[in-house]
Rosetta silent file (secondary structure, phi, psi, omega in degrees, C-alpha in Angstrom):
SEQUENCE: XXXXXXXXXXXXXXXXXXXXXXXXXXXXXXXXXXXXXXXXXXXXXXXXXXXXXXXXXXXXXXXXXXXXXXXXXXXXXXXXXXXXXXXXXXXXXXXXXXXXXXXXXXXXXXXXXXXXXXXXXXXXXXXXXXXXXXXXXXXXXXXXXXXXXXXXXXXXXXXXXXXXXXXXXXXXXXXXXXXXXXXXXXXXXXXXXXXXXXXXXXXXXXXXXXXXXXXXXXXXXXXXXXXXXXXXXXXXXXXXXXXXXXXX
SCORE:     score description
SCORE:     0.000 S_00000001
   1 L     0.000  135.058  178.870  161.912  134.320    5.795 S_00000001
   2 L   -86.381  113.858 -178.088  158.444  132.788    5.997 S_00000001
   3 H   -63.146  -25.146  179.271  158.284  130.654    9.170 S_00000001
   4 H   -70.272  -13.568  179.913  155.433  128.649    7.637 S_00000001
   5 H   -91.293   -0.158  178.057  157.906  127.370    5.047 S_00000001
   6 E   -77.366  138.556  175.069  160.096  125.684    7.654 S_00000001
   7 L   -72.916  168.870 -179.223  159.959  121.893    7.749 S_00000001
   8 H   -59.880  -42.030  179.969  159.080  120.104   10.958 S_00000001
   9 H   -65.955  -36.078  177.995  162.734  119.249   11.613 S_00000001
  10 H   -66.947  -42.181  177.383  163.787  122.864   11.053 S_00000001
  11 H   -62.937  -42.170  178.552  161.172  124.093   13.512 S_00000001
  12 H   -63.363  -38.642  179.796  162.298  121.508   16.059 S_00000001
  13 H   -64.994  -40.802  179.383  165.932  122.575   15.625 S_00000001
  14 H   -68.345  -38.761  177.222  165.088  126.237   16.251 S_00000001
  15 H   -65.662  -40.800  178.300  163.025  125.361   19.321 S_00000001
  16 H   -66.937  -35.953  178.231  165.849  123.172   20.596 S_00000001
  17 H   -62.669  -38.288  177.116  168.350  125.969   19.919 S_00000001
  18 H   -65.124  -39.643  178.013  166.340  128.289   22.152 S_00000001
  19 H   -66.096  -37.213  178.790  166.378  125.664   24.913 S_00000001
  20 H   -66.433  -40.213  177.434  170.166  125.284   24.516 S_00000001
  21 H   -61.077  -41.872  176.859  170.632  129.050   24.823 S_00000001
  22 H   -65.703  -36.505  179.300  168.637  128.990   28.038 S_00000001
  23 H   -63.166  -36.917 -178.882  170.685  126.016   29.238 S_00000001
  24 L   -94.392    9.296 -179.765  173.923  127.963   28.738 S_00000001
  25 L    58.920   41.510  176.479  172.468  131.203   30.201 S_00000001
  26 L  -100.129  141.766 -177.547  172.719  133.004   26.864 S_00000001
  27 L   -81.465  -20.976 -176.829  170.434  135.928   26.118 S_00000001
  28 E  -131.318  152.058  175.921  170.297  135.327   22.371 S_00000001
  29 E   -93.134  122.608 -178.478  170.031  132.369   20.045 S_00000001
  30 L  -116.936 -178.964 -176.146  172.920  132.288   17.593 S_00000001
  31 H   -60.538  -37.923 -178.814  174.066  130.031   14.766 S_00000001
  32 H   -63.665  -33.063  176.919  176.089  127.826   17.121 S_00000001
  33 H   -65.712  -41.731  179.776  172.970  127.025   19.140 S_00000001
  34 H   -66.902  -41.509  178.753  171.157  125.858   16.002 S_00000001
  35 H   -63.014  -40.571  176.830  174.150  123.787   14.895 S_00000001
  36 H   -61.990  -40.660  178.149  174.294  122.150   18.334 S_00000001
  37 H   -62.732  -40.487  178.610  170.583  121.364   18.070 S_00000001
  38 H   -65.271  -36.013 -179.199  171.118  119.724   14.669 S_00000001
  39 H   -75.539  -25.229  178.815  173.957  117.614   16.064 S_00000001
  40 H   -71.912  -19.102  175.927  171.887  116.481   19.044 S_00000001
  41 L   -84.416   86.948 -171.868  169.502  114.757   16.648 S_00000001
  42 L   -63.266  -24.778  178.911  171.666  111.653   16.291 S_00000001
  43 L  -101.102    8.436 -177.208  169.338  110.074   13.727 S_00000001
  44 L   -77.978  171.199 -175.158  168.813  113.310   11.814 S_00000001
  45 H   -65.237  -42.252 -176.214  169.846  114.112    8.274 S_00000001
  46 H   -63.073  -43.818  178.935  172.778  116.405    9.169 S_00000001
  47 H   -63.945  -40.356  178.020  174.448  113.786   11.381 S_00000001
  48 H   -61.689  -43.396 -179.202  173.947  111.163    8.660 S_00000001
  49 H   -66.385  -41.519  178.457  175.524  113.419    6.046 S_00000001
  50 H   -62.379  -40.063  177.650  178.501  114.250    8.260 S_00000001
  51 H   -63.652  -41.384  178.351  179.101  110.551    8.858 S_00000001
  52 H   -63.840  -28.412  178.267  178.968  109.875    5.129 S_00000001
  53 L   -81.273   -2.304  178.741  181.581  112.601    4.685 S_00000001
  54 L    83.054   20.128 -178.783  183.860  110.766    7.096 S_00000001
  55 L   -85.134  137.653  173.406  183.557  113.354    9.869 S_00000001
  56 L   -76.265   96.266 -172.079  184.092  112.296   13.483 S_00000001
  57 H   -61.620  -45.577  178.252  180.682  113.507   14.675 S_00000001
  58 H   -58.794  -41.906  178.116  181.348  113.314   18.466 S_00000001
  59 H   -67.008  -38.738  177.180  184.591  115.305   18.050 S_00000001
  60 H   -61.678  -43.822  179.522  182.809  117.747   15.748 S_00000001
  61 H   -62.163  -43.536  179.167  180.057  118.177   18.351 S_00000001
  62 H   -62.668  -38.050  179.237  182.606  118.819   21.114 S_00000001
  63 H   -64.966  -39.526  178.116  184.317  121.462   19.003 S_00000001
  64 H   -65.803  -41.463  179.580  181.007  123.261   18.442 S_00000001
  65 H   -65.579  -35.775  175.932  180.213  123.142   22.165 S_00000001
  66 H   -59.745  -42.806  177.971  183.664  124.580   22.927 S_00000001
  67 H   -67.856  -36.281  179.616  182.824  127.539   20.698 S_00000001
  68 H   -65.312  -36.825 -178.217  179.386  127.758   22.299 S_00000001
  69 H   -69.696  -18.549 -179.826  180.921  127.900   25.776 S_00000001
  70 L   -79.494  -14.125 -179.885  182.957  130.954   24.800 S_00000001
  71 L   -69.847  147.732 -177.729  179.838  133.070   24.317 S_00000001
  72 L   -64.590  140.326  179.503  179.059  135.489   27.177 S_00000001
  73 L  -104.783  155.468  178.886  176.729  134.201   29.883 S_00000001
  74 L  -125.692  129.171  177.053  174.138  136.112   31.857 S_00000001
  75 L   -99.091  155.457 -178.639  173.181  135.220   35.408 S_00000001
  76 L    89.367 -152.230 -178.830  169.818  135.976   36.956 S_00000001
  77 L   -75.401  171.478  176.304  166.704  136.757   34.911 S_00000001
  78 L    98.890   -5.190  179.879  166.477  137.302   31.190 S_00000001
  79 L  -109.610    9.744  175.167  167.506  133.805   30.066 S_00000001
  80 L   -66.842  153.234 -173.380  164.071  132.200   30.135 S_00000001
  81 H   -59.010  -36.330 -178.593  163.035  130.737   26.785 S_00000001
  82 H   -71.529  -13.541 -177.890  160.287  133.295   26.236 S_00000001
  83 H  -108.695   10.098 -179.665  162.761  136.161   26.679 S_00000001
  84 L  -102.131  134.383 -177.394  165.479  134.886   24.320 S_00000001
  85 E  -123.664  159.785 -179.105  165.652  136.282   20.793 S_00000001
  86 E   -80.861  153.301  178.430  167.671  135.374   17.716 S_00000001
  87 L   -80.283  163.766  175.685  170.709  137.379   16.679 S_00000001
  88 H   -63.550  -33.132  178.280  170.917  139.360   13.467 S_00000001
  89 H   -62.790  -46.560  178.424  173.542  136.882   12.305 S_00000001
  90 H   -64.944  -36.554  177.716  171.165  133.941   12.722 S_00000001
  91 H   -61.082  -41.526  178.039  168.435  135.926   10.999 S_00000001
  92 H   -65.047  -40.268  179.246  170.739  136.410    7.993 S_00000001
  93 H   -62.861  -42.223  179.838  171.571  132.695    7.974 S_00000001
  94 H   -66.788  -36.694  176.457  167.876  131.760    7.965 S_00000001
  95 H   -65.720  -40.531  176.940  167.202  134.177    5.129 S_00000001
  96 H   -66.420  -32.224  176.429  170.062  132.649    3.147 S_00000001
  97 H   -62.511  -38.884  175.805  168.597  129.226    3.895 S_00000001
  98 H   -63.306  -38.760  177.142  165.397  130.366    2.196 S_00000001
  99 H   -66.190  -37.346  177.828  167.424  131.462   -0.811 S_00000001
 100 H   -63.313  -41.393  178.988  169.155  128.088   -0.855 S_00000001
 101 H   -61.618  -41.574  178.498  165.796  126.341   -0.882 S_00000001
 102 H   -65.604  -39.044 -179.761  164.688  128.418   -3.856 S_00000001
 103 H   -64.866  -33.590  178.526  167.944  127.705   -5.683 S_00000001
 104 L   -88.745    4.923  179.138  167.404  123.976   -5.208 S_00000001
 105 L    61.989   38.046  177.344  163.761  124.369   -6.305 S_00000001
 106 L   -99.885  147.392 -177.364  162.470  123.231   -2.926 S_00000001
 107 L   -88.697  -20.001 -179.066  159.155  124.412   -1.527 S_00000001
 108 L  -126.650  156.379  179.120  160.174  124.222    2.152 S_00000001
 109 E   -92.666  110.071 -176.671  163.256  125.241    4.121 S_00000001
 110 L  -101.928  177.716 -176.076  164.801  122.068    5.463 S_00000001
 111 H   -64.470  -31.529  179.546  167.767  121.423    7.773 S_00000001
 112 H   -67.930  -30.994  176.706  170.149  120.968    4.844 S_00000001
 113 H   -68.414  -39.990  178.095  169.353  124.480    3.615 S_00000001
 114 H   -65.052  -41.609  179.608  170.138  125.895    7.055 S_00000001
 115 H   -65.093  -41.174  177.156  173.393  123.945    7.180 S_00000001
 116 H   -61.726  -38.825  177.851  174.361  125.172    3.704 S_00000001
 117 H   -65.720  -35.243  175.004  173.689  128.745    4.826 S_00000001
 118 H   -63.626  -43.145  179.195  176.017  128.171    7.804 S_00000001
 119 H   -63.389  -28.332 -179.272  178.721  126.919    5.448 S_00000001
 120 L   -75.186   -5.660  179.581  178.273  130.070    3.382 S_00000001
 121 L   -72.632  -22.738 -176.313  179.384  132.281    6.288 S_00000001
 122 L    95.893 -171.202 -174.123  183.048  131.562    5.694 S_00000001
 123 L  -100.667    8.290 -178.014  185.801  130.697    8.171 S_00000001
 124 L   -91.738    1.609  179.520  185.723  133.895   10.248 S_00000001
 125 L  -107.546  164.079  176.808  182.883  132.714   12.492 S_00000001
 126 H   -55.792  -45.519  178.118  182.978  130.142   15.312 S_00000001
 127 H   -64.406  -41.199 -179.528  181.086  127.639   13.170 S_00000001
 128 H   -60.057  -38.039  178.243  183.275  128.445   10.182 S_00000001
 129 H   -66.571  -38.447  178.004  186.428  127.612   12.144 S_00000001
 130 H   -66.775  -43.572  177.985  184.962  124.255   13.163 S_00000001
 131 H   -58.229  -46.049 -178.284  183.960  123.499    9.570 S_00000001
 132 H   -64.322  -39.786 -177.871  187.457  124.360    8.315 S_00000001
 133 H   -64.436  -37.364 -177.937  189.134  122.247   11.010 S_00000001
 134 L   -96.105    5.265  176.404  187.116  119.132   10.109 S_00000001
 135 L    70.731   28.024  178.895  187.269  119.701    6.357 S_00000001
 136 L   -91.275  107.870 -179.332  183.533  120.275    5.949 S_00000001
 137 L  -113.538  163.069  179.586  183.103  122.358    2.810 S_00000001
 138 H   -63.320  -39.593 -179.002  180.055  123.434    0.869 S_00000001
 139 H   -63.898  -46.576  179.853  181.161  121.438   -2.165 S_00000001
 140 H   -65.957  -38.386  179.773  181.605  118.173   -0.224 S_00000001
 141 H   -65.019  -44.145  179.454  178.347  118.684    1.623 S_00000001
 142 H   -63.660  -38.977  179.058  176.395  119.257   -1.602 S_00000001
 143 H   -63.202  -44.645  178.743  177.965  116.196   -3.187 S_00000001
 144 H   -67.158  -38.589  178.770  177.004  114.018   -0.220 S_00000001
 145 H   -61.764  -41.450  179.316  173.532  115.555   -0.106 S_00000001
 146 H   -65.809  -32.941  177.611  172.964  114.695   -3.768 S_00000001
 147 H   -65.837  -37.193 -178.311  173.994  111.092   -3.091 S_00000001
 148 H   -82.264  -45.292 -172.905  171.394  110.832   -0.340 S_00000001
 149 H   -83.866  -31.371 -176.678  168.633  112.963   -1.770 S_00000001
 150 L    63.396 -133.434 -179.121  169.027  112.185   -5.431 S_00000001
 151 L   -93.933    7.865 -178.980  166.425  113.955   -7.534 S_00000001
 152 L   -68.700  150.138  177.979  163.954  114.340   -4.670 S_00000001
 153 L  -121.283  152.201  179.468  162.654  117.788   -3.845 S_00000001
 154 L   -81.819   97.636 -176.880  161.432  119.178   -0.542 S_00000001
 155 L  -117.174    7.085  178.764  157.714  119.393   -1.257 S_00000001
 156 L  -141.492  172.183 -179.244  156.326  118.656    2.197 S_00000001
 157 L   -81.842   -3.460  179.566  156.910  119.698    5.790 S_00000001
 158 L  -136.918   63.841 -175.788  158.461  116.319    6.625 S_00000001
 159 L   -80.206  -23.551 -174.986  160.818  115.436    3.749 S_00000001
 160 H   -61.728  -27.135 -178.107  163.616  113.982    5.892 S_00000001
 161 H   -68.850  -21.186 -177.573  161.552  110.850    6.517 S_00000001
 162 H   -91.033  -14.312 -179.547  161.651  109.969    2.805 S_00000001
 163 L   -71.856  138.941  175.373  165.428  110.237    2.419 S_00000001
 164 L    52.088   42.271  179.125  167.316  106.940    2.355 S_00000001
 165 H   -61.488  -37.912  179.791  164.146  104.925    2.905 S_00000001
 166 H   -64.838  -40.815 -179.157  165.868  101.832    1.489 S_00000001
 167 H   -68.497  -33.890 -178.581  168.807  102.251    3.850 S_00000001
 168 H   -73.540  -42.353 -171.405  166.517  102.759    6.851 S_00000001
 169 H  -107.670   -5.583  178.700  164.143   99.871    6.198 S_00000001
 170 L  -109.975 -168.031 -179.870  166.267   97.559    4.065 S_00000001
 171 L  -139.267  127.632  178.973  169.576   95.766    4.437 S_00000001
 172 L   -83.376   99.646 -176.726  172.722   96.236    2.358 S_00000001
 173 H   -68.983  -32.898  178.562  173.811   92.623    1.826 S_00000001
 174 H   -63.857  -47.265  178.887  177.012   93.636    0.027 S_00000001
 175 H   -66.270  -36.569  178.528  178.112   95.800    2.952 S_00000001
 176 H   -65.095  -37.018  177.456  177.042   93.115    5.425 S_00000001
 177 H   -67.065  -39.702  177.870  179.183   90.571    3.557 S_00000001
 178 H   -63.307  -32.879 -179.422  182.161   92.916    3.648 S_00000001
 179 L   -90.831    7.981 -179.946  181.670   93.275    7.399 S_00000001
 180 L    56.265   41.028 -179.299  181.309   89.476    7.845 S_00000001
 181 L  -109.141    4.894  177.039  177.807   89.939    9.262 S_00000001
 182 L   -83.452  153.281  176.154  175.979   87.516    6.968 S_00000001
 183 L   -63.070  135.909 -176.436  174.891   84.108    8.212 S_00000001
 184 L   -70.018  146.109  174.675  177.602   81.563    7.316 S_00000001
 185 L   -91.447  -40.512  178.265  177.012   79.012    4.540 S_00000001
 186 L   -66.585  131.847 -178.474  179.867   76.731    5.579 S_00000001
 187 L    95.400    2.269  179.242  178.753   74.460    8.384 S_00000001
 188 L  -121.896   40.953 -175.581  175.096   74.450    7.322 S_00000001
 189 H   -61.502  -40.528 -177.064  175.266   71.465    4.970 S_00000001
 190 H   -62.089  -44.659 -179.951  172.160   69.761    6.393 S_00000001
 191 H   -63.505  -40.598 -178.410  169.965   72.823    5.849 S_00000001
 192 H   -66.701  -41.837  179.178  171.261   73.299    2.310 S_00000001
 193 H   -62.657  -39.364  178.842  170.691   69.628    1.427 S_00000001
 194 H   -63.115  -40.963  178.560  167.120   69.821    2.711 S_00000001
 195 H   -63.981  -42.859 -179.490  166.429   72.865    0.540 S_00000001
 196 H   -64.410  -42.330  178.328  167.943   71.155   -2.510 S_00000001
 197 H   -61.174  -41.042 -179.857  165.880   67.991   -1.911 S_00000001
 198 H   -63.322  -41.667 -179.156  162.718   70.082   -1.598 S_00000001
 199 H   -70.425  -36.663 -179.225  163.430   71.881   -4.860 S_00000001
 200 H   -73.793  -27.042 -176.712  164.338   68.684   -6.711 S_00000001
 201 H   -68.289  -20.212 -179.476  161.284   66.819   -5.517 S_00000001
 202 L  -130.962  113.027 -176.077  159.030   69.124   -7.504 S_00000001
 203 L   -68.797  -13.463 -178.219  160.145   70.137  -11.028 S_00000001
 204 L   -74.514  156.789  175.561  157.804   73.125  -11.023 S_00000001
 205 L   -56.353  152.293 -173.962  159.077   76.586  -10.057 S_00000001
 206 H   -56.921  -46.891  178.354  159.037   77.203   -6.315 S_00000001
 207 H   -58.453  -38.313  178.603  156.100   79.694   -6.285 S_00000001
 208 H   -66.405  -40.108  179.116  154.089   77.205   -8.367 S_00000001
 209 H   -64.408  -39.745  178.915  155.045   74.386   -6.022 S_00000001
 210 H   -64.101  -44.413  178.694  154.001   76.449   -3.025 S_00000001
 211 H   -62.333  -42.219 -179.396  150.661   77.253   -4.633 S_00000001
 212 H   -62.998  -42.417  178.232  150.158   73.592   -5.561 S_00000001
 213 H   -61.383  -41.037  179.621  150.902   72.509   -2.013 S_00000001
 214 H   -63.330  -43.059 -179.949  148.425   75.052   -0.687 S_00000001
 215 H   -67.178  -37.572  177.714  145.714   73.843   -3.075 S_00000001
 216 H   -62.176  -44.833  178.463  146.399   70.216   -2.161 S_00000001
 217 H   -63.153  -39.202  179.905  145.997   70.988    1.529 S_00000001
 218 H   -64.850  -41.434  179.200  142.830   72.954    0.803 S_00000001
 219 H   -64.480  -38.852  178.545  141.358   70.056   -1.169 S_00000001
 220 H   -64.830  -41.746  178.487  142.156   67.661    1.681 S_00000001
 221 H   -62.471  -42.896  178.998  140.492   69.971    4.209 S_00000001
 222 H   -65.031  -38.030  179.670  137.390   70.269    2.023 S_00000001
 223 H   -65.371  -42.229  177.681  137.282   66.521    1.527 S_00000001
 224 H   -62.599  -40.737  179.280  137.499   65.916    5.273 S_00000001
 225 H   -64.266  -40.354  179.695  134.748   68.458    5.844 S_00000001
 226 H   -65.344  -43.480  179.275  132.578   66.815    3.171 S_00000001
 227 H   -62.896  -38.736  179.219  133.118   63.351    4.655 S_00000001
 228 H   -64.211  -40.485  177.644  132.247   64.681    8.082 S_00000001
 229 H   -65.628  -38.948  179.140  129.003   66.146    6.735 S_00000001
 230 H   -64.292  -43.958  178.975  128.190   62.894    4.979 S_00000001
 231 H   -61.211  -42.172  179.401  128.747   60.905    8.153 S_00000001
 232 H   -63.364  -39.911  179.870  126.559   63.336   10.078 S_00000001
 233 H   -66.326  -42.095  179.152  123.828   63.067    7.423 S_00000001
 234 H   -63.901  -43.537  179.007  123.952   59.269    7.434 S_00000001
 235 H   -62.149  -41.910  179.651  123.775   59.145   11.209 S_00000001
 236 H   -65.265  -42.142  179.509  120.833   61.540   11.203 S_00000001
 237 H   -63.783  -41.381  178.346  119.055   59.539    8.474 S_00000001
 238 H   -62.749  -39.569  179.519  119.639   56.310   10.411 S_00000001
 239 H   -64.163  -41.380  178.806  118.251   57.936   13.529 S_00000001
 240 H   -64.276  -42.904 -179.085  115.099   59.056   11.654 S_00000001
 241 H   -63.325  -45.376 -179.214  114.592   55.595   10.178 S_00000001
 242 H   -66.631  -33.867  177.599  114.975   53.880   13.537 S_00000001
 243 H   -66.810  -40.002  179.524  112.608   56.383   15.127 S_00000001
 244 H   -66.371  -39.040  179.828  109.985   55.737   12.440 S_00000001
 245 H   -65.852  -41.603  178.334  110.307   52.009   12.895 S_00000001
 246 H   -63.134  -36.678 -178.043  109.891   52.334   16.624 S_00000001
 247 H   -68.947  -40.129 -178.908  106.845   54.522   16.125 S_00000001
 248 L   -73.975    0.000    0.000  105.206   52.083   13.742 S_00000001
C-alpha cells in the first residue's frame, strides 16, 4: 500500500490508532485500534454511516473497546509511540483497502475503504464478532455509503469534507416539520397579515418591489444631496455678492 495515497482522515486514524495502542500498553497496532480511532471521530464519515444504518454507536464503541481490552498488555518500556508497529493482520487490511479503492475507481484510500476491508475479514476476528452482533454487513454498509456519496469519487486527500455538504450546511425542512421543530404558523396572525398587506400594496413581484424601493430611496438620497449642494452654492454666492458690495 502506498502511504501517499491515504486521505487526511485515514492518516489521522492511523496516527490515533498508534496513540490508542500506547494508551492501552499494547506493543502493536491492530485493526481494533484503527476501528476505535474511527469511532472516536464523532463527526467523521464512519460514525455518520453507522448512525444512518441504525446502529447504536455508543454501544458499538463499547463493544469494540471490550475486545480491545482483551489484547495482551505490556508494562514497562516498549509501548512508546515510536516503538509500536502494525500487525501483519492490519497490514493485510490496509492492502485490501487499497484494492477496495481501486474497485470503486477512487484515487485515494479513504476511511470507508478501510472500514470495508475490516468487514471483509469475516466473523472470526474481534471486529468481525462486533460487526455480526450489531448487524453491520458489507452489503448494508455499501448501500448506505452510496446514499451518502452518490456518484462522487475520492479524487483528493480530503474527500470527506464534500460528502453530505447539503446536510451539513443546509436544513431539512421536511424532517424538521416531522420533528415539530419548525416555527409555528398558528398564533402569528399579526406577522402574517403584515406580510400579506406588504405584498398586496405593490402588484409587482416581490424582488421587483424590493428593487423599486431601493431605487426610490436612492433617488431621495441623491435629491437631498443635490439640494444640500444647491443651498451651499447659493449661500456661497450670496456671501461673494455681499463681500463685493462691501468692497465697493
